[in-house]
C-alpha positions as CSV (number, residue, x, y, z in Angstrom):
1,M,209.3,132.6,110.0
2,P,208.2,131.9,113.4
3,T,208.6,128.8,115.0
4,G,205.7,126.4,116.1
5,V,202.4,126.2,114.6
6,Y,201.7,127.8,111.3
7,K,198.4,128.8,110.1
8,H,198.4,128.9,106.2
9,T,196.6,131.8,104.7
10,K,193.7,131.3,102.3
11,E,195.8,132.7,99.6
12,H,198.6,130.2,100.4
13,C,196.2,127.2,100.4
14,K,194.6,128.3,97.1
15,K,198.2,128.5,95.5
16,Q,199.1,125.1,97.0
17,R,196.0,123.7,95.5
18,E,196.5,125.0,92.0
19,N,200.2,123.8,92.1
20,M,199.1,120.2,93.0
21,T,195.9,119.9,90.9
22,G,195.7,117.3,87.7
23,S,198.9,116.9,85.9
24,K,200.9,119.1,88.2
25,N,200.6,116.4,91.1
26,P,203.6,114.2,91.2
27,M,201.3,111.1,91.6
28,Y,199.2,112.0,88.6
29,G,198.6,109.1,86.3
30,R,200.7,106.7,88.5
31,S,198.3,104.3,89.3
32,G,198.5,100.3,89.0
33,V,201.8,99.1,87.8
34,K,203.0,102.7,87.7
35,S,202.4,103.2,91.4
36,P,205.7,103.0,93.7
37,S,203.4,100.7,96.2
38,F,202.5,98.3,93.4
39,G,203.2,94.8,94.4
40,K,204.0,95.8,98.1
41,H,202.2,94.4,101.1
42,H,201.9,95.6,104.7
43,S,203.0,93.2,107.4
44,A,200.4,91.7,109.7
45,E,201.8,94.2,112.5
46,T,201.5,97.2,110.3
47,R,197.9,96.2,109.5
48,K,197.1,95.9,113.1
49,K,198.6,99.4,113.7
50,M,196.7,100.8,110.7
51,S,193.5,99.0,112.1
52,N,194.0,100.6,115.7
53,N,194.6,104.0,114.4
54,H,191.8,104.1,112.0
55,A,188.9,106.6,113.3
56,D,185.8,104.7,114.3
57,F,182.7,106.9,112.8
58,S,180.3,104.1,113.2
59,G,176.6,104.8,114.7
60,T,176.6,107.4,117.4
61,K,180.1,108.1,117.1
62,H,179.4,109.5,113.4
63,P,179.7,113.4,113.4
64,H,176.2,113.7,111.6
65,Y,174.5,111.2,113.9
66,G,171.2,112.5,115.2
67,K,171.5,115.7,113.0
68,P,168.2,116.5,111.0
69,V,168.6,116.8,107.4
70,S,167.0,120.1,106.0
71,K,164.3,119.9,103.4
72,E,166.6,121.8,101.1
73,T,169.4,119.1,101.5
74,R,166.9,116.3,100.9
75,K,165.7,118.0,97.6
76,K,169.2,118.3,96.6
77,M,170.0,114.6,97.4
78,R,166.6,113.8,95.5
79,T,167.6,115.6,92.3
80,A,171.1,114.1,92.3
81,R,169.5,110.6,92.0
82,L,166.7,111.4,89.7
83,G,167.2,109.5,86.5
84,T,169.7,107.2,88.0
85,H,169.1,103.4,87.8
86,P,171.1,100.6,89.3
87,S,172.9,98.4,86.9
88,E,171.6,94.8,86.3
89,I,174.8,93.5,88.2
90,T,173.9,95.7,91.3
91,R,170.3,94.5,91.1
92,Q,171.4,90.9,91.2
93,K,173.8,91.5,94.3
94,H,171.1,93.2,96.2
95,S,168.6,90.4,95.4
96,K,171.1,87.9,96.6
97,S,171.9,89.9,99.7
98,V,168.1,89.9,100.8
99,S,167.0,86.5,99.6
100,G,166.6,83.2,101.8
101,I,168.2,83.3,105.2
102,F,169.4,86.9,104.6
103,N,165.7,88.2,104.2
104,P,164.6,89.6,107.6
105,M,161.3,87.8,107.4
106,F,163.0,84.3,106.9
107,G,161.4,81.7,109.2
108,K,159.0,84.1,110.6
109,P,155.1,83.8,110.3
110,R,153.5,86.3,107.9
111,P,151.7,89.0,109.6
112,A,147.7,88.7,109.7
113,Y,147.4,91.9,108.0
114,L,149.1,90.5,104.9
115,C,147.1,87.2,104.8
116,Q,143.9,88.9,103.9
117,H,144.3,88.1,100.3
118,V,146.4,85.0,100.3
119,A,144.8,81.6,100.8
120,S,148.1,80.0,101.7
121,C,148.5,81.6,105.1
């Protein structure tokens, strides 16, 4: 085998994927107490290193920032969400997150076009 960078063939990648899927994966079913990392914590120094090495994909740095979404993709996204409804807990969390001081209109006067039908403006 040559030294240096080795590019795996598609067949090799497929075989590796099949050999590590589901119960064939050595970490299959090892979550919680069964996990080798259960109960262990990273030091403050390690957490700082992980934070500094973490890729920042926020805003303009995101790979899809500014790229338009095709009508076909929008249709797929819509059909995937059709018939789904947020749970009661999710609805309560959302309500709390946009109520009171978290509401973008909090403390601002109501726009004139909204006061047409309301006597309290």
